N, C-alpha and C positions, 0 to 999 in steps of 0.2 A: 474418175470418181472412185473413191475407196469403198468397197461394199461393206466394210466393217464399221463405217460411220453410223452412229445411232442418234436419232433425234428423239429426245424425250419430251413428251407433251403432257403438261400438267394443267388440268382444268376441271373444275367441279361440275360443269354443265356437260352431261354426257353427249348431247347433240353437237355441241361445239367441238368437244374432244374428238368425237368420231369424224366430223367433217374436216377438222384440221389433219387428222390422221390420213384421211383419204386424199387430201390435197398434197400432203407431203410425200406420201407413197407414189402419187402421180408424177412426181419429180424423180423417182427412182431411189428414194431414201428409205431406209429401215426405220421403224418407229417403235417406241414403248410408250404405253399410256398409263397415266396416273390420275386418280380422281381428287387428290389433295396433295398439298405441299408435304404434309406429314408422311403420306404413302410413299412419295418419291424419296424423302430423306431416309426412310427405313428400308428401302428396296435394295440397297446395295448397288444401285445403277449409276451413281453419280460419276464414278471414275470412268465408266464406259460411255458416257454421254458426250457426244461431239458437238451437239447443239441442243439447247433447251428452249422450248417455247412454253411460256407459262401465262396464264391469266394473272391478273394482279389481285382482284377482289375474290376471295374465296373464304368460306366458313373456316374458322380455326386460323391457321397461319396463312398470311397473305403471301403472294408470289414474291414480293420485295423482301419480306422477312425471311422466306426460304432462301432466296438468293443470298442474303446477308449470311446465313447459316452456312451455305455452301462455301462462301468465301472464307469464313472462319475455319472450315474444315481443310482449307488449303487448295480448293478446286476453283477453276475459273472457266466454266464451259461458256462459249459464246451464247448469249441469252437474248431472246426476243420476248418482250412482254406485249401482251394484248390486253386491252381494257376498254370498257365502255365509258370510262370517266378519265380521259387524259387531262392531267393538270400540269401546269408549268413546274410545280414542286415535285411531282412524281417523275416527270422527265428529267429534271435536274439530278434527283437522287439516283435514278436508275443509271443514267449516263455516268455520274461520278463513281458509281460502283462497278463500271465496266460493261454495262448492258449494251448490246449492239443497237437496239431500237425499242421504241415504245409505239405500238401501233394501235390505232383506234378501231373498235368493232363498229360495224362489220368490217373485217380485215379484207383488204384487197389481195386476191391471190397472187398478183404480180408483185406486191410488196414482200409477201412471204417468200416467193421465189427469189427475189433479189437478195433479201437478207440471208437466206440459206445459202445462196451462192457465195456471198461475202464471208460466211462463217466456215463453209465446208470446202470450197474449192480454191483455197489459198495454197500456194506452193509449199 
């Protein structure tokens, strides 16, 4: 595992953000936390992000709109969306834009572990 790999976590709910960080760190991964899509986009951390975990529904810009903007900027970090409201339309759009997964809240820790492994442990 490369210690330089950074998992950026974007979620407006502080409790979820911190719980996700704790889980990801328990897998030996470095994290950066952001309370909004706008904060992440303005952070300068896009290029350093090895994997992105983002809520879908947030005040202001949604996670999907943020992902679209990241793509427009020429980046394609492996992305895991989490949402309390998974719809077929959301899943289709996210997958069409290259997202790894759309996971329903509450998220199963094993699912996060699996998708982080897919994203970060490729040769």
